[in-house]
Structures are given as C-alpha cells and as structure tokens.
DSSP file (Angstrom, degrees, kcal/mol; ACC not computed):
  #  RESIDUE AA STRUCTURE BP1 BP2  ACC     N-H-->O    O-->H-N    N-H-->O    O-->H-N    TCO  KAPPA ALPHA  PHI   PSI    X-CA   Y-CA   Z-CA
    1    1 A M              0   0    0      0, 0.0     2,-0.0     0, 0.0     0, 0.0   0.000 360.0 360.0 360.0 129.4  164.4  212.6 -105.5
    2    2 A N     >  -     0   0    0      1,-0.1     4,-2.3     4,-0.0     5,-0.2  -0.253 360.0 -99.5 -77.6 172.2  166.0  216.0 -106.5
    3    3 A K  H  > S+     0   0    0      1,-0.2     4,-2.4     2,-0.2     5,-0.2   0.884 120.6  49.5 -60.4 -42.9  166.6  218.8 -104.0
    4    4 A V  H  > S+     0   0    0      2,-0.2     4,-2.7     1,-0.2    -1,-0.2   0.949 112.2  46.8 -63.7 -49.4  163.5  220.8 -104.9
    5    5 A D  H  > S+     0   0    0      1,-0.2     4,-2.5     2,-0.2     5,-0.2   0.873 111.2  53.8 -60.2 -36.4  161.1  217.8 -104.7
    6    6 A N  H  X S+     0   0    0     -4,-2.3     4,-3.3     2,-0.2     5,-0.3   0.922 109.5  47.1 -64.5 -43.9  162.7  216.9 -101.4
    7    7 A Y  H  X S+     0   0    0     -4,-2.4     4,-2.6     2,-0.2     6,-0.4   0.938 112.1  50.4 -61.2 -46.0  162.1  220.4 -100.0
    8    8 A I  H  <>S+     0   0    0     -4,-2.7     5,-1.9     1,-0.2     4,-0.3   0.922 119.3  37.2 -58.9 -44.5  158.5  220.4 -101.3
    9    9 A K  H ><5S+     0   0    0     -4,-2.5     3,-0.9     3,-0.2    -2,-0.2   0.958 120.0  44.0 -72.9 -51.7  157.8  217.0  -99.7
   10   10 A T  H 3<5S+     0   0    0     -4,-3.3    -3,-0.2     1,-0.3    -2,-0.2   0.863 120.0  40.9 -65.9 -37.9  159.8  217.4  -96.5
   11   11 A L  T 3<5S-     0   0    0     -4,-2.6    -1,-0.3    -5,-0.3    -2,-0.2   0.423 106.9-125.6 -90.5   1.8  158.6  220.9  -95.7
   12   12 A S  T < 5 -     0   0    0     -3,-0.9    -3,-0.2    -4,-0.3     2,-0.2   0.896  41.8-176.5  55.9  44.7  155.0  220.1  -96.8
   13   13 A L      < -     0   0    0     -5,-1.9    10,-0.2    -6,-0.4    -1,-0.2  -0.486   7.7-161.5 -75.3 143.2  154.9  222.9  -99.3
   14   14 A Q  E     -A   22   0A   0      8,-2.9     8,-2.7    -2,-0.2    -1,-0.0  -0.873  32.0 -84.9-121.6 153.9  151.7  223.6 -101.2
   15   15 A P  E     -A   21   0A   0      0, 0.0     2,-0.3     0, 0.0     6,-0.3  -0.325  44.4-140.4 -58.4 139.0  151.0  225.5 -104.4
   16   16 A H    >   -     0   0    0      4,-2.4     3,-1.6     1,-0.1     4,-0.0  -0.810  13.7-126.1-103.6 144.6  150.5  229.3 -103.7
   17   17 A V  T 3  S+     0   0    0     -2,-0.3     3,-0.1     1,-0.3    -1,-0.1   0.784 112.6  49.7 -58.8 -30.1  147.9  231.4 -105.6
   18   18 A E  T 3  S-     0   0    0      1,-0.3    40,-2.9    39,-0.1    -1,-0.3   0.569 128.2 -84.9 -86.4  -8.6  150.6  233.9 -106.6
   19   19 A G  S <  S+     0   0    0     -3,-1.6    -1,-0.3     1,-0.3    38,-0.1  -0.321  89.0  48.1 118.2 156.5  152.9  231.1 -107.9
   20   20 A G  S    S-     0   0    0     -2,-0.1    -4,-2.4    36,-0.1     2,-0.3  -0.328  86.4 -67.3  77.7-161.8  155.5  228.8 -106.4
   21   21 A Y  E     +AB  15  50A   0     29,-2.3    29,-2.7    -6,-0.3     2,-0.3  -0.942  49.5 170.6-132.0 149.4  155.1  226.8 -103.2
   22   22 A Y  E     -AB  14  49A   0     -8,-2.7    -8,-2.9    -2,-0.3     2,-0.3  -0.968  19.5-164.1-151.9 166.0  154.7  227.8  -99.6
   23   23 A K  E     - B   0  48A   0     25,-1.6    25,-2.2    -2,-0.3     2,-0.4  -0.900  28.2-125.0-152.5 129.1  153.9  226.6  -96.0
   24   24 A E  E     + B   0  47A   0     -2,-0.3    23,-0.3    23,-0.2     3,-0.1  -0.617  31.1 173.8 -71.4 128.1  153.0  228.8  -93.1
   25   25 A T  E     +     0   0A   0     21,-2.6     2,-0.3    -2,-0.4    22,-0.2   0.554  60.6  27.5-111.7 -15.4  155.5  228.0  -90.3
   26   26 A Y  E     + B   0  46A   0     20,-1.7    20,-2.5     2,-0.0     2,-0.3  -0.982  46.8 170.6-153.6 136.4  154.6  230.6  -87.7
   27   27 A R  E     - B   0  45A   0     -2,-0.3    18,-0.2    18,-0.2    -3,-0.0  -0.891  35.9-126.9-143.2 112.6  151.5  232.6  -86.7
   28   28 A S        -     0   0    0     16,-2.6    16,-0.1    -2,-0.3    15,-0.1  -0.275   5.0-142.7 -59.3 140.6  151.9  234.6  -83.4
   29   29 A S  S    S+     0   0    0     13,-0.1     2,-0.5    14,-0.1    -1,-0.2   0.607  79.4  95.0 -78.4 -11.2  149.1  233.9  -80.9
   30   30 A V        -     0   0    0     14,-0.1    13,-2.4     2,-0.0    14,-0.3  -0.709  60.2-172.8 -82.5 125.6  149.2  237.6  -80.0
   31   31 A E  E     +F   42   0B   0     -2,-0.5     2,-0.3    11,-0.3    11,-0.2  -0.844   9.0 171.4-119.0 156.8  146.7  239.6  -82.0
   32   32 A N  E     -F   41   0B   0      9,-2.4     9,-2.8    -2,-0.3     2,-0.4  -0.957  32.5-110.4-151.8 166.0  146.0  243.3  -82.3
   33   33 A T  E     -F   40   0B   0     -2,-0.3     2,-0.3     7,-0.2     7,-0.1  -0.846  33.8-167.4-101.6 145.6  143.9  245.8  -84.2
   34   34 A Y    >   -     0   0    0      5,-0.5     3,-1.8    -2,-0.4     5,-0.1  -0.976  29.5 -98.9-134.2 144.3  145.7  248.1  -86.7
   35   35 A D  T 3  S+     0   0    0     -2,-0.3     3,-0.1     1,-0.2     0, 0.0  -0.377 110.4  22.7 -58.6 135.4  144.6  251.2  -88.6
   36   36 A G  T 3  S+     0   0    0      1,-0.3     2,-0.4    -2,-0.1    -1,-0.2   0.413 103.6 101.9  87.6  -2.0  143.7  250.3  -92.2
   37   37 A F    <   -     0   0    0     -3,-1.8     2,-0.7     2,-0.1    -1,-0.3  -0.908  69.7-129.8-116.2 143.4  142.9  246.6  -91.4
   38   38 A K  S    S-     0   0    0     -2,-0.4    98,-0.1    -3,-0.1    -3,-0.0  -0.827  74.5 -18.9 -91.2 116.7  139.5  245.0  -90.9
   39   39 A G  S    S-     0   0    0     -2,-0.7    -5,-0.5    -5,-0.1     2,-0.1  -0.198 103.7 -33.2  83.4-176.8  139.5  243.0  -87.7
   40   40 A K  E     -F   33   0B   0     -7,-0.1     2,-0.3    -9,-0.1    -7,-0.2  -0.409  53.6-161.6 -78.5 153.9  142.3  241.7  -85.6
   41   41 A R  E     -F   32   0B   0     -9,-2.8    -9,-2.4    -2,-0.1     2,-0.1  -0.983  27.0-107.8-132.5 145.6  145.6  240.5  -87.0
   42   42 A S  E     -F   31   0B   0     -2,-0.3    90,-3.1   -11,-0.2   -11,-0.3  -0.424  33.6-123.0 -60.0 146.9  148.3  238.3  -85.6
   43   43 A V  S    S+     0   0    0    -13,-2.4     2,-0.3    88,-0.2    -1,-0.1   0.774  87.1   2.1 -69.9 -22.5  151.3  240.5  -84.8
   44   44 A S        -     0   0    0    -14,-0.3   -16,-2.6    87,-0.2     2,-0.3  -0.978  59.0-172.9-162.1 147.8  153.5  238.4  -87.1
   45   45 A T  E     -BC  27 129A   0     84,-2.0    84,-2.4    -2,-0.3     2,-0.3  -0.947   8.4-159.5-136.9 160.4  153.5  235.4  -89.5
   46   46 A G  E     +BC  26 128A   0    -20,-2.5   -21,-2.6    -2,-0.3   -20,-1.7  -0.997   8.6 179.5-142.1 147.1  156.2  233.4  -91.3
   47   47 A I  E     -BC  24 127A   0     80,-2.0    80,-2.0    -2,-0.3     2,-0.4  -0.957  28.4-125.9-137.5 158.0  156.3  231.1  -94.3
   48   48 A Y  E     -BC  23 126A   0    -25,-2.2   -25,-1.6    -2,-0.3     2,-0.4  -0.820  32.9-169.5 -88.5 146.1  158.7  229.0  -96.4
   49   49 A F  E     -BC  22 125A   0     76,-2.8    76,-3.1    -2,-0.4     2,-0.4  -0.987   6.2-171.4-141.8 131.0  158.4  230.0 -100.1
   50   50 A L  E     -BC  21 124A   0    -29,-2.7   -29,-2.3    -2,-0.4     2,-0.4  -0.983   3.8-178.4-127.7 131.4  160.0  228.1 -103.0
   51   51 A L  E     - C   0 123A   0     72,-2.0    72,-2.3    -2,-0.4     2,-0.3  -0.983  11.0-154.3-124.7 139.7  160.2  229.1 -106.6
   52   52 A R  E >   - C   0 122A   0     -2,-0.4     3,-2.1    70,-0.2    64,-0.4  -0.739  39.1 -82.7-103.6 158.5  161.7  227.1 -109.5
   53   53 A S  T 3  S+     0   0    0     68,-2.5     3,-0.1    -2,-0.3    -1,-0.1  -0.308 119.7  31.0 -53.7 141.9  163.2  228.5 -112.7
   54   54 A G  T 3  S+     0   0    0     62,-0.5    -1,-0.3     1,-0.4     2,-0.2   0.254 106.1  91.2  87.7 -13.3  160.4  229.2 -115.2
   55   55 A E    <   -     0   0    0     -3,-2.1    61,-0.5    61,-0.1    -1,-0.4  -0.685  55.6-170.3-104.4 164.1  157.9  230.0 -112.4
   56   56 A F  E     -G  115   0C   0     -2,-0.2     2,-0.7    59,-0.1    59,-0.2  -0.995  30.1-122.0-151.3 155.7  157.2  233.3 -110.9
   57   57 A S  E     -G  114   0C   0     57,-2.8    57,-1.8    -2,-0.3   -38,-0.2  -0.901  46.1-128.3 -93.2 114.6  155.4  235.0 -108.0
   58   58 A A  E     -     0   0C   0    -40,-2.9   103,-0.2    -2,-0.7    54,-0.1  -0.187  32.9 -79.0 -68.4 154.8  153.0  237.3 -109.8
   59   59 A F  E    S+     0   0C   0    101,-2.6    82,-2.5    98,-0.2     2,-0.3  -0.281  70.4 141.1 -54.3 130.7  152.7  241.0 -109.0
   60   60 A H  E     -GH 112 140C   0     52,-1.8    52,-2.6    80,-0.3     2,-0.3  -0.932  33.9-143.1-157.1 172.9  150.6  241.5 -105.9
   61   61 A R  E     - H   0 139C   0     78,-1.9    78,-2.4    -2,-0.3     2,-0.3  -0.988   6.5-162.8-145.5 156.6  150.6  243.7 -102.8
   62   62 A I  E     - H   0 138C   0     48,-0.4    47,-2.9    -2,-0.3    76,-0.2  -0.869  31.0-117.4-132.5 167.9  149.7  243.3  -99.2
   63   63 A K  S    S+     0   0    0     74,-0.6     2,-0.3    -2,-0.3    45,-0.2   0.440  90.5  65.7 -86.9   0.1  149.0  245.8  -96.4
   64   64 A S  S    S-     0   0    0     73,-0.2    45,-0.3    43,-0.1    -2,-0.2  -0.796  90.0 -97.5-120.1 160.1  152.0  244.8  -94.2
   65   65 A D  E     -D  130   0A   0     65,-1.2    65,-1.7    -2,-0.3     2,-0.5  -0.522  38.1-154.0 -67.8 144.8  155.7  245.0  -94.5
   66   66 A E  E     -DE 129 106A   0     40,-2.3    40,-2.9    63,-0.2     2,-0.5  -0.972   4.1-158.4-128.7 117.7  157.2  241.7  -95.7
   67   67 A M  E     -DE 128 105A   0     61,-3.2    61,-2.9    -2,-0.5     2,-0.4  -0.834  10.5-153.4 -96.6 128.9  160.8  240.7  -94.8
   68   68 A W  E     -DE 127 104A   0     36,-3.6    36,-1.7    -2,-0.5     2,-0.4  -0.809   7.4-166.3-102.7 141.0  162.4  238.1  -97.1
   69   69 A H  E     -DE 126 103A   0     57,-2.8    57,-2.6    -2,-0.4     2,-0.4  -0.995  15.7-134.9-128.9 130.5  165.1  235.7  -96.0
   70   70 A F  E     +D  125   0A   0     32,-2.8    55,-0.2    -2,-0.4    23,-0.1  -0.708  31.3 161.0 -88.4 134.5  167.3  233.6  -98.3
   71   71 A Y  E     -     0   0A   0     53,-2.4     2,-0.3    -2,-0.4    54,-0.2   0.747  55.8 -16.2-116.4 -49.5  167.9  230.0  -97.4
   72   72 A D  E    S+D  124   0A   0     52,-1.8    52,-2.9     2,-0.1    -1,-0.4  -0.987  90.3  37.6-159.1 160.5  169.1  227.9 -100.4
   73   73 A G  E    S-D  123   0A   0     -2,-0.3    50,-0.2    50,-0.2     3,-0.1  -0.657  91.2 -30.4  99.4-151.9  169.4  227.7 -104.2
   74   74 A D  S    S-     0   0    0     48,-3.2    -2,-0.1    -2,-0.3    50,-0.1  -0.592  82.5 -67.1-101.8 166.5  170.2  230.5 -106.6
   75   75 A P        -     0   0    0      0, 0.0    42,-0.6     0, 0.0     2,-0.5  -0.117  43.3-141.3 -56.4 147.8  169.4  234.2 -106.2
   76   76 A L  E     -JI  92 116C   0     16,-2.4    16,-3.3    40,-0.2     2,-0.6  -0.946   8.4-143.1-109.9 127.8  165.8  235.4 -106.3
   77   77 A S  E     -JI  91 115C   0     38,-3.0    38,-1.9    -2,-0.5     2,-0.6  -0.824  13.3-164.3 -91.6 125.0  165.0  238.7 -108.0
   78   78 A I  E     -JI  90 114C   0     12,-2.9    12,-2.9    -2,-0.6     2,-0.6  -0.954   5.1-155.6-111.3 118.6  162.2  240.6 -106.3
   79   79 A Y  E     -JI  89 113C   0     34,-2.9    34,-1.8    -2,-0.6     2,-0.5  -0.846  14.4-173.9 -97.0 119.4  160.7  243.4 -108.4
   80   80 A V  E     -JI  88 112C   0      8,-3.0     8,-2.7    -2,-0.6     2,-0.6  -0.962  13.2-166.4-121.6 124.1  159.1  246.1 -106.3
   81   81 A I  E     -JI  87 111C   0     30,-3.1    30,-1.9    -2,-0.5     6,-0.2  -0.946  19.7-147.2-108.9 116.2  157.1  249.1 -107.6
   82   82 A S    >   -     0   0    0      4,-2.5     3,-1.9    -2,-0.6    27,-0.1  -0.239  28.8-102.9 -76.2 167.8  156.7  251.8 -105.0
   83   83 A A  T 3  S+     0   0    0      1,-0.3    -1,-0.1     2,-0.1    26,-0.0   0.793 124.1  57.5 -60.5 -28.4  153.6  254.0 -104.6
   84   84 A S  T 3  S-     0   0    0      2,-0.1    -1,-0.3     1,-0.0    -2,-0.0   0.515 122.7-107.1 -81.7  -4.0  155.7  256.8 -106.2
   85   85 A G    <   +     0   0    0     -3,-1.9     2,-0.4     1,-0.3    -2,-0.1   0.570  69.7 143.9  94.0   9.4  156.3  254.6 -109.3
   86   86 A K        -     0   0    0      1,-0.0    -4,-2.5     2,-0.0     2,-0.5  -0.695  40.9-142.9 -85.6 132.5  159.9  253.7 -108.7
   87   87 A L  E     -J   81   0C   0     -2,-0.4     2,-0.4    -6,-0.2    -6,-0.2  -0.832  19.1-177.0 -94.8 128.6  161.0  250.2 -109.7
   88   88 A Q  E     -J   80   0C   0     -8,-2.7    -8,-3.0    -2,-0.5     2,-0.6  -0.986  13.3-155.3-122.3 135.5  163.6  248.5 -107.5
   89   89 A V  E     -J   79   0C   0     -2,-0.4     2,-0.5   -10,-0.2   -10,-0.2  -0.950  11.4-163.2-111.8 115.0  165.0  245.0 -108.2
   90   90 A I  E     -J   78   0C   0    -12,-2.9   -12,-2.9    -2,-0.6     2,-0.8  -0.832   8.9-149.4 -97.5 130.8  166.3  243.3 -105.1
   91   91 A K  E     -J   77   0C   0     -2,-0.5    10,-2.6     8,-0.4     2,-0.6  -0.883  13.0-160.1-100.7 106.1  168.6  240.4 -105.5
   92   92 A L  E     +Jk  76 101C   0    -16,-3.3   -16,-2.4    -2,-0.8     2,-0.3  -0.781  44.2  92.3 -89.7 118.8  168.0  238.0 -102.6
   93   93 A G  S    S-     0   0    0      8,-2.0   -23,-0.1    -2,-0.6    10,-0.1  -0.965  78.9 -92.3 178.6-170.7  171.0  235.7 -102.1
   94   94 A L  S    S+     0   0    0     -2,-0.3     2,-1.7     1,-0.1     3,-0.2   0.459  85.6  99.6-109.5  -3.0  174.3  235.1 -100.3
   95   95 A D    > > +     0   0    0      1,-0.2     5,-1.8     6,-0.1     3,-1.7  -0.596  43.6 171.9 -87.1  80.7  176.8  236.6 -102.8
   96   96 A L  G > 5S+     0   0    0     -2,-1.7     3,-1.6     1,-0.3    -1,-0.2   0.804  71.6  63.4 -62.0 -31.7  177.3  239.9 -101.1
   97   97 A S  G 3 5S+     0   0    0      1,-0.3    -1,-0.3    -3,-0.2    -2,-0.1   0.677 103.7  50.1 -69.5 -15.3  180.2  241.0 -103.4
   98   98 A N  G < 5S-     0   0    0     -3,-1.7    -1,-0.3     2,-0.1    -2,-0.2   0.041 127.8 -94.3-109.4  24.2  177.7  240.9 -106.3
   99   99 A G  T < 5S+     0   0    0     -3,-1.6    -8,-0.4     1,-0.3    -3,-0.2   0.555  78.0 141.7  82.1   7.8  175.1  243.0 -104.7
  100  100 A Q      < -     0   0    0     -5,-1.8    -1,-0.3   -10,-0.1    -8,-0.2  -0.494  36.8-151.1 -81.0 155.6  172.9  240.2 -103.3
  101  101 A Q  B     -k   92   0C   0    -10,-2.6    -8,-2.0    -2,-0.2    -6,-0.1  -0.986  14.8-146.2-126.5 135.3  171.3  240.5  -99.9
  102  102 A P  S    S+     0   0    0      0, 0.0   -32,-2.8     0, 0.0     2,-0.3   0.712  90.3  17.2 -74.2 -18.3  170.5  237.7  -97.5
  103  103 A Q  E     +E   69   0A   0    -34,-0.2     2,-0.3   -10,-0.1   -34,-0.2  -0.992  67.8 171.7-148.9 153.4  167.4  239.6  -96.4
  104  104 A A  E     -E   68   0A   0    -36,-1.7   -36,-3.6    -2,-0.3     2,-0.4  -0.983  23.8-127.4-156.3 157.1  165.3  242.5  -97.7
  105  105 A V  E     -E   67   0A   0     -2,-0.3   -38,-0.2   -38,-0.2   -40,-0.0  -0.935   5.4-157.6-115.8 132.4  162.0  244.2  -96.9
  106  106 A V  E     -E   66   0A   0    -40,-2.9   -40,-2.3    -2,-0.4     3,-0.1  -0.944  32.1-127.2-100.1 116.3  159.2  245.0  -99.3
  107  107 A P    >   -     0   0    0      0, 0.0     3,-1.7     0, 0.0   -45,-0.2  -0.263  32.4 -86.6 -65.8 150.6  157.3  247.9  -97.7
  108  108 A A  T 3  S+     0   0    0      1,-0.2   -45,-0.2   -45,-0.2   -43,-0.2  -0.211 111.0  20.6 -52.3 139.7  153.5  247.6  -97.2
  109  109 A G  T 3  S+     0   0    0    -47,-2.9    -1,-0.2   -45,-0.3     2,-0.2   0.317  89.9 127.0  84.4  -8.1  151.4  248.6 -100.1
  110  110 A C    <   -     0   0    0     -3,-1.7   -48,-0.4   -48,-0.2     2,-0.4  -0.576  62.6-120.4 -81.2 144.9  154.1  248.2 -102.8
  111  111 A W  E     + I   0  81C   0    -30,-1.9   -30,-3.1    -2,-0.2     2,-0.3  -0.683  43.9 172.4 -76.8 135.6  153.4  246.0 -105.9
  112  112 A F  E     +GI  60  80C   0    -52,-2.6   -52,-1.8    -2,-0.4     2,-0.3  -0.999  19.3 172.4-150.5 153.9  155.9  243.2 -106.0
  113  113 A A  E     - I   0  79C   0    -34,-1.8   -34,-2.9    -2,-0.3     2,-0.3  -0.923  13.5-157.1-147.2 165.1  156.7  240.0 -107.9
  114  114 A S  E     +GI  57  78C   0    -57,-1.8   -57,-2.8    -2,-0.3     2,-0.3  -0.991  12.9 167.6-150.1 158.2  159.7  237.6 -107.9
  115  115 A R  E     -GI  56  77C   0    -38,-1.9   -38,-3.0    -2,-0.3     2,-0.6  -0.976  37.8-109.9-161.8 159.6  161.5  235.0 -110.0
  116  116 A V  E     - I   0  76C   0    -61,-0.5   -62,-0.5   -64,-0.4   -40,-0.2  -0.862  25.0-166.5 -92.1 123.4  164.6  232.9 -110.2
  117  117 A E        +     0   0    0    -42,-0.6    -1,-0.1    -2,-0.6   -41,-0.1   0.800  61.8  89.7 -82.7 -29.9  166.7  234.2 -113.1
  118  118 A Q  S >  S-     0   0    0    -43,-0.4     3,-0.6     1,-0.1   -44,-0.1  -0.519  82.3-119.8 -72.8 127.4  169.2  231.3 -113.3
  119  119 A P  T 3  S+     0   0    0      0, 0.0     3,-0.1     0, 0.0    -1,-0.1  -0.273  90.5  15.0 -64.0 153.9  168.0  228.4 -115.5
  120  120 A D  T 3  S+     0   0    0      1,-0.2     2,-0.2   -68,-0.0    -2,-0.0   0.878 109.8  98.6  52.0  46.8  167.5  225.0 -114.0
  121  121 A S    <   -     0   0    0     -3,-0.6   -68,-2.5    -5,-0.1     2,-0.3  -0.716  52.6-151.5-143.4-167.6  167.5  226.2 -110.5
  122  122 A F  E     -C   52   0A   0    -70,-0.3   -48,-3.2    -2,-0.2     2,-0.4  -0.955  10.5-135.6-160.0 169.6  165.3  227.3 -107.5
  123  123 A A  E     -CD  51  73A   0    -72,-2.3   -72,-2.0    -2,-0.3     2,-0.6  -0.980   7.9-161.9-137.6 129.7  165.3  229.6 -104.5
  124  124 A L  E     +CD  50  72A   0    -52,-2.9   -53,-2.4    -2,-0.4   -52,-1.8  -0.960  29.0 159.1-107.5 121.0  164.1  228.6 -101.1
  125  125 A V  E     -CD  49  70A   0    -76,-3.1   -76,-2.8    -2,-0.6     2,-0.3  -0.792  32.8-130.2-132.9 172.5  163.3  231.7  -99.0
  126  126 A G  E     -CD  48  69A   0    -57,-2.6   -57,-2.8    -2,-0.3     2,-0.4  -0.946  13.1-156.0-124.3 151.5  161.3  232.7  -96.0
  127  127 A C  E     -CD  47  68A   0    -80,-2.0   -80,-2.0    -2,-0.3     2,-0.5  -0.995   3.4-167.0-130.0 128.3  158.9  235.6  -95.6
  128  128 A T  E     -CD  46  67A   0    -61,-2.9   -61,-3.2    -2,-0.4     2,-0.4  -0.967  10.4-165.4-115.0 126.8  158.0  237.3  -92.3
  129  129 A V  E     -CD  45  66A   0    -84,-2.4   -84,-2.0    -2,-0.5     4,-0.2  -0.933   6.7-144.4-119.5 132.9  155.0  239.6  -92.3
  130  130 A A  E    S+ D   0  65A   0    -65,-1.7   -65,-1.2    -2,-0.4     2,-0.2  -0.972  92.7  32.7-144.1 128.1  154.1  242.1  -89.7
  131  131 A P  S    S-     0   0    0      0, 0.0   -88,-0.2     0, 0.0   -87,-0.2   0.648 125.4 -93.7 -53.7 155.6  151.2  242.7  -88.9
  132  132 A G        -     0   0    0    -90,-3.1    -2,-0.2    -2,-0.2   -90,-0.1   0.022  43.5 -93.7 -53.7 149.9  150.6  239.1  -89.8
  133  133 A F        +     0   0    0     -4,-0.2     2,-0.3   -92,-0.1   -91,-0.2  -0.336  43.9 171.3 -66.4 140.5  149.5  238.0  -93.2
  134  134 A D    >   -     0   0    0    -93,-0.1     3,-2.7    -2,-0.1     4,-0.1  -0.960  39.3-128.8-146.6 134.0  145.8  237.5  -93.9
  135  135 A F  G >  S+     0   0    0     -2,-0.3     3,-1.3     1,-0.3    -2,-0.0   0.710 106.6  71.4 -59.8 -18.4  144.4  236.9  -97.4
  136  136 A Q  G 3  S+     0   0    0      1,-0.2    -1,-0.3   -98,-0.1    -3,-0.0   0.777  99.8  48.2 -61.5 -24.8  141.9  239.8  -96.7
  137  137 A D  G <  S+     0   0    0     -3,-2.7   -74,-0.6  -100,-0.0     2,-0.4   0.287  93.2  99.5 -99.6   8.2  145.0  242.0  -97.1
  138  138 A F  E <   -H   62   0C   0     -3,-1.3     2,-0.4   -76,-0.2   -76,-0.2  -0.822  46.8-176.7-102.7 132.0  146.2  240.4 -100.4
  139  139 A E  E     -H   61   0C   0    -78,-2.4   -78,-1.9    -2,-0.4     2,-0.3  -0.961  15.5-148.5-131.9 116.0  145.6  241.9 -103.8
  140  140 A M  E     -H   60   0C   0     -2,-0.4   -80,-0.3   -80,-0.2     2,-0.1  -0.647  30.4-114.8 -78.7 136.0  146.7  240.2 -107.0
  141  141 A A        -     0   0    0    -82,-2.5     2,-0.6    -2,-0.3    22,-0.4  -0.442  11.5-135.8 -73.8 142.3  147.5  242.7 -109.7
  142  142 A D     >  -     0   0    0      1,-0.1     4,-2.7    -2,-0.1     5,-0.2  -0.900  18.0-143.5 -90.3 119.2  145.5  243.0 -112.9
  143  143 A G  H  > S+     0   0    0     -2,-0.6     4,-2.4     1,-0.2     5,-0.2   0.870  96.0  50.7 -55.6 -42.7  148.2  243.3 -115.6
  144  144 A G  H  > S+     0   0    0     19,-0.3     4,-2.0     2,-0.2    -1,-0.2   0.923 113.0  44.9 -62.6 -45.3  146.3  245.8 -117.7
  145  145 A E  H  > S+     0   0    0      2,-0.2     4,-1.9     1,-0.2    -2,-0.2   0.908 113.0  50.6 -65.6 -41.3  145.6  248.1 -114.9
  146  146 A L  H  X S+     0   0    0     -4,-2.7     4,-2.6     1,-0.2    -2,-0.2   0.895 110.2  50.6 -64.3 -38.8  149.2  247.9 -113.6
  147  147 A M  H  < S+     0   0    0     -4,-2.4    -1,-0.2    -5,-0.2    -2,-0.2   0.871 108.0  52.7 -66.7 -36.5  150.5  248.7 -117.1
  148  148 A R  H  < S+     0   0    0     -4,-2.0     3,-0.5     1,-0.2    -1,-0.2   0.895 115.5  40.9 -64.2 -38.1  148.2  251.7 -117.4
  149  149 A E  H  < S+     0   0    0     -4,-1.9    -2,-0.2     1,-0.2    -1,-0.2   0.857 132.2  23.5 -77.6 -35.4  149.5  253.0 -114.1
  150  150 A F    ><  +     0   0    0     -4,-2.6     3,-2.3    -5,-0.2    -1,-0.2  -0.478  69.2 159.2-130.0  60.8  153.2  252.1 -114.7
  151  151 A S  G >   +     0   0    0     -3,-0.5     3,-1.5     1,-0.3     4,-0.2   0.736  68.1  71.2 -60.3 -24.3  153.5  252.0 -118.5
  152  152 A Q  G 3  S+     0   0    0      1,-0.3    -1,-0.3    -3,-0.1     3,-0.2   0.665  99.5  48.8 -66.8 -14.2  157.3  252.5 -118.3
  153  153 A Y  G <> S+     0   0    0     -3,-2.3     4,-2.5    -6,-0.2    -1,-0.3  -0.018  71.3 130.1-112.5  28.4  157.5  248.9 -116.8
  154  154 A K  H <>  +     0   0    0     -3,-1.5     4,-2.6     1,-0.2     5,-0.2   0.871  69.5  52.4 -51.7 -46.0  155.4  247.2 -119.5
  155  155 A T  H  > S+     0   0    0      1,-0.2     4,-2.1     2,-0.2    -1,-0.2   0.947 113.7  40.3 -60.6 -51.8  157.9  244.4 -120.2
  156  156 A I  H  > S+     0   0    0      1,-0.2     4,-1.6     2,-0.2    -1,-0.2   0.859 115.1  52.3 -69.5 -34.2  158.4  243.3 -116.6
  157  157 A I  H  < S+     0   0    0     -4,-2.5    -1,-0.2     2,-0.2    -2,-0.2   0.914 110.0  49.2 -66.0 -41.7  154.6  243.6 -115.8
  158  158 A T  H >< S+     0   0    0     -4,-2.6     3,-0.7    -5,-0.3    -2,-0.2   0.905 113.4  47.2 -61.9 -41.5  153.8  241.5 -118.9
  159  159 A E  H 3< S+     0   0    0     -4,-2.1    -1,-0.2     1,-0.2    -2,-0.2   0.791 118.3  40.3 -69.9 -28.4  156.3  238.9 -117.8
  160  160 A L  T 3< S+     0   0    0     -4,-1.6  -101,-2.6    -5,-0.1     2,-0.3  -0.015  98.6  79.0-121.1  30.3  155.2  238.8 -114.1
  161  161 A T    <   -     0   0    0     -3,-0.7   -19,-0.1  -103,-0.2  -101,-0.1  -0.949  51.0-162.1-128.8 157.5  151.4  239.0 -114.2
  162  162 A R              0   0    0    -21,-0.4   -20,-0.1    -2,-0.3    -1,-0.1   0.575 360.0 360.0-109.6 -16.2  148.8  236.3 -114.9
  163  163 A V              0   0    0    -22,-0.4   -19,-0.3     0, 0.0   -21,-0.1   0.415 360.0 360.0-102.0 360.0  145.7  238.4 -115.7
C-alpha cells in the first residue's frame, strides 16, 4: 500500500464534494450565534484534507475564516480571489526559504481552490474553520459566473472549476 492509500485508509478519509479526500476530526461542543449565519454554529471545526496530483479542490467559498496547516507530501497551491478581485497564490509547505508557509488563512467570503503542482505527489493538510464549518455556509463556484466577474483569471478559473 502506498503512502496516499495508507493515509486514506488509516485516517478514514472520504471523497469531498469539492475534490480530494477529508475527514472531520474536531467539532467544538460550544455553539454560538453569529451575524450573517442562519442558526447556531460550533465555534470551531477541524478536518484532515488530502489532494493528489491531477486532482483539485474546486473554487468555492465559505462564510468563515479557514486556517490551513501543512502535514505531509509536496506543497499545496491555494488560489484565493478576494472580494476586491485580487488573486493571491499561497504555497502551503515546509520549504520556508522558497516562500512556502506551514500555515495560512483564507479569509471568510473569498473564492478559493487548491491543487498539488508537483507530478506524482500529494499533500496532506488540515483545515480549521471558525466559526465552525457547516455545509449551509458552503458555495461551490459556477465557472461561467466566476469568469464573468473575474475575467482576468480565466485560465485558472477554467482549470479549477467543475461547472
């Protein structure tokens, strides 16, 4: 069994709707109400997330900040489009001398997608969301609509959307 298959099996990772594999590992029992959210939310949640080369996490957005943590594999590129239309590419990894970061935050409401650029590789990361993740707060991007809004990023939007 290779390393990726071992992670998928040992960590009980399941396919994620946005691409890749995940498992929720933490959901705080403390709940609260927050402006802009319908109903109560856990104050924080955490997941493992794994992507292999050739796969991608499609552009989507959530209503909470999401902190990413690098664990193993090769660097993960996270493409973030802010509300003002600025594209930022975060390199999540451990090679600090080459501009990689072991953790990074995607602010609430930003469109974001990710992929492993290195062929024949993978990235195992963690994501911590506060207020806690709920699929009610998840929006998958429509590629056509995203391209109309951010036409300057047509290539990357085409590569990292499914619709």
